[in-house]
C-alpha positions as CSV (number, residue, x, y, z in Angstrom):
1,M,3.1,-22.2,24.7
2,K,2.5,-25.6,25.3
3,K,4.9,-28.0,23.3
4,D,2.3,-30.1,22.5
5,K,-0.5,-28.1,21.6
6,P,-1.1,-26.8,17.7
7,F,-1.1,-23.1,16.9
8,I,-4.0,-21.4,14.8
9,T,-2.5,-18.2,12.7
10,S,-4.9,-15.6,11.6
11,G,-5.0,-16.9,8.3
12,N,-6.7,-19.9,10.1
13,Q,-3.4,-22.4,9.0
14,V,-2.9,-24.9,11.5
15,I,0.9,-24.8,12.8
16,C,1.8,-28.2,13.6
17,S,2.7,-28.6,17.6
18,F,6.3,-28.3,18.6
19,N,6.5,-32.0,19.6
20,T,5.0,-32.9,16.3
21,S,7.6,-30.6,14.5
22,K,10.2,-32.1,16.3
23,K,9.5,-35.4,15.0
24,A,9.1,-34.5,11.6
25,H,12.3,-32.5,11.7
26,R,14.3,-36.0,13.2
27,K,12.4,-38.0,10.7
28,G,14.2,-36.1,7.9
29,M,11.6,-33.4,7.0
30,V,14.1,-30.7,6.0
31,A,11.6,-28.5,3.7
32,G,11.5,-24.6,4.4
33,C,8.4,-23.2,6.5
34,Q,7.1,-20.0,7.1
35,F,7.5,-20.6,10.7
36,Y,9.3,-22.2,13.1
37,Y,9.8,-23.1,17.0
38,E,12.9,-22.1,19.1
39,L,13.4,-24.1,22.5
40,S,16.0,-22.3,24.8
41,L,18.3,-25.0,26.1
42,T,20.1,-22.7,28.6
43,E,19.5,-19.8,30.5
44,N,20.3,-15.9,30.4
45,Y,19.6,-13.2,32.8
46,D,19.7,-9.8,31.1
47,E,20.6,-6.8,33.7
48,Q,18.5,-4.6,31.7
49,D,15.7,-7.1,30.5
50,K,15.7,-9.5,33.3
51,Y,14.5,-12.9,31.9
52,I,12.4,-11.1,28.7
53,G,13.4,-9.2,25.8
54,P,15.9,-10.1,23.3
55,F,18.3,-10.6,25.6
56,G,17.0,-12.3,28.6
57,W,15.3,-15.9,28.8
58,R,15.0,-19.0,30.8
59,K,15.6,-22.4,30.4
60,G,13.1,-24.2,28.6
61,E,11.3,-21.1,26.9
62,L,9.3,-22.1,23.8
63,N,9.0,-19.3,21.2
64,L,6.9,-19.7,17.7
65,Q,8.8,-17.1,15.3
66,E,7.1,-16.0,11.9
67,R,10.5,-15.9,9.9
68,Y,11.2,-18.5,6.9
69,C,13.0,-21.6,8.2
70,F,14.7,-24.9,6.8
71,N,15.3,-27.7,8.8
72,E,18.4,-28.7,7.0
73,T,20.2,-25.6,8.1
74,F,19.5,-26.5,12.2
75,K,21.0,-29.6,13.5
76,E,20.3,-31.7,16.5
77,P,21.6,-29.3,19.6
78,T,25.0,-30.0,21.2
79,K,25.5,-29.0,24.6
80,D,27.6,-26.0,22.9
81,T,24.5,-24.7,21.9
82,S,21.9,-22.4,23.6
83,W,18.8,-23.2,21.3
84,Y,17.0,-26.1,19.3
85,I,15.3,-25.1,16.5
86,C,13.0,-26.8,14.1
87,A,11.0,-25.9,11.3
88,A,6.9,-25.5,12.2
89,P,5.2,-26.8,9.5
90,T,0.9,-26.4,8.6
91,Q,-0.9,-29.6,9.3
92,S,-1.8,-29.9,5.6
93,F,1.9,-29.7,4.7
94,L,3.2,-32.3,7.3
95,Q,0.2,-34.7,5.9
96,K,1.4,-34.3,2.3
97,W,5.0,-35.1,3.2
98,L,4.1,-38.0,5.3
99,R,2.0,-39.3,2.4
100,E,5.0,-38.5,-0.3
101,K,7.8,-39.9,1.8
102,H,6.5,-42.6,4.1
103,N,3.4,-43.6,2.5
104,I,1.5,-42.5,5.5
105,H,-1.9,-41.3,4.9
106,V,-3.0,-39.4,8.1
């Protein structure tokens, strides 16, 4: 998955790219979203699954998950965490948030 490319769901919703979602997170967007991104900050090798499956992953692996996420739950990563997680808003939701919170019209 590319960090700068939006994702389109089966319902034709446009999910913001990881980079855009990360910027919104850092600018204070704390609203809940149906999707979230997780970026691995470490690497874990599992004897059975190797680097795939729920127990193995590579550093820098980016996943888009379809589960409810609320940005306020996740803080900036520290050296002790394995994942950077941020809500993945729809493009229309982020446009509305930018208008209402920052008076930016996109």
